[in-house]
N, C-alpha and C positions, 0 to 999 in steps of 0.2 A: 564408310568413308567419312573423313573429317572435313571441316570447312577450310577453304583457302581464302585469304584476304590480304590486302595491302593497304598502305597509306597512300592517299592521293599525292602525286608528285608536285602538285602546285600549291596545295593548302595543308598538306600533312594530316589530313582528316582520315580517320578510320573508315574504310569502305564497309559499312555495316550491311548485313544481309537482311532480306525480307523477314526472316524468322526471329531476328533479334528484337530486344525491347526498343531499339532505336529505329528499326525499319530500314528500308532501302531508300537511296536517293540517286538521282541521275549522275552517272559517271561516264567517262570516255576513255576507251582503250585506244591509245595513240599508235598510229602506224608510221613507220619510218618512210621518208620520201622515196627511198630506193625500192620500196614495195607498194608504191601508189600514194603514200601520204594520207592525210585526213585522220579519221577516227572511226571507232565503232561505238555507238551510243548504247548504254544499258540503263534502263529505267527501274528495273526491279531485280537487282542482283540476288541470286539465291545462295551464293556462298561456295560454289564449286568451280570457279575459274572461268565460267562461261559468260561472255559479254556479247550481247546482240547476236546470239547464236554461234559465236566463234569461241574456241577454247584458247585462252591466253597462253597456256603452256604449249599447245600445239603450234601456235603462231611463233612464239619465241624460238622453238626448235626449228621451224621452217626458215626463219630469218637467219639463224646462226649456224645451223648444222644441216643444210639441205641434203647433204650426202647420206645422212642417217634417216631421212624422212621419206615417206611414200606419198605424202600429200593428203593423207587422211587424218582428220583431227583425232579420232580415237587411237590410232596407232602412234601418231606423232606426239601425243600428250605425254607418254612416259619418257620420251627423249627430252622434252621440255622440262619435266619435273627433275630429271637427272642433271640438267645443266643450269636450272634457274630456281630451284626450290628455296635455297638459302640466300640471304642478302649478299653475302660475299661473292657467291657465284653470279647472281643476277647483275650486280653492279659492275662486274668485270667483263661482261659480254659486250660485243660490238653493238648489238641491238637488244638492250635489256627491256623488261616489261616496264611500261610507263602508263599509268592510269591517272587521269586528271578529273578534277571536279568541273573544270571548264575546258571547252574545246580549243586547246592550244597546239601549236606545231610540235611534233615529236622532238625535233632538234632543239627546241627551246626549253625542254624539260629534263629534269634529273630522273634517275630510275625511281621506281616505287618500292620502298622497303616493305617487308612483310609486316602485317598487322599483328601485334602481340596478342590481341584478343580474338584473332581469327575471324573478325567481323561479327562475332556473336557473344563471346564470353565477357561482357562488360561488367564492371563492379556493380552498377545499378541493377543488373540482372539478378544479383544475389542479395541485394539489400532488402528487397521485399521478403525473401525467404527468411532472412535473419530476423526481421521484424515479426513475422508470423510465429517463428520459433519462440521469440521472447514473449509474445502475447500468450502462447500456449503455456509456457512456464509460469507466467503470472496467473493463469487460470488454475493450474495445479496448486500453486501456493494458496490461492484463494479457497479452493476446495479443502485443502488440508487445514486451513484456519477454521473453516466451518465445522469440520469434523472434531477439532479440538474443543470448540465451544460446546458442542452437543455432549461430549463425554463428561464435562465438569458437572 
């Protein structure tokens, strides 16, 4: 299973997961007033759509398609993925997924777009590997130079 992530709706910051080079930071899954309002705090996002023990995709399904849901996060998750996995789908829902860096009212926020890096695959994640590869190539070049000197 791959990672799911979004950009925060208030700061447009990538919601990085705990396994990424950036690590996790506190975010809030916002709840529409019609469903109790408030938010669900998550301090250590693991990258699978779970915030404070609740599945964001199950919730968006329960808010928008209650007739297709049975009230169980595991079962309702697939409905949520079907209706909100892509930005165009999510943004057109009556109650889209909204995740914020600060605890703001649901009604004051825009939807959260998908994170292109999936909360994990950041460019700096691969910069170190590229540097190591370059260093390794430099060592091979150095060894080849030593061999050439010994042959003469």
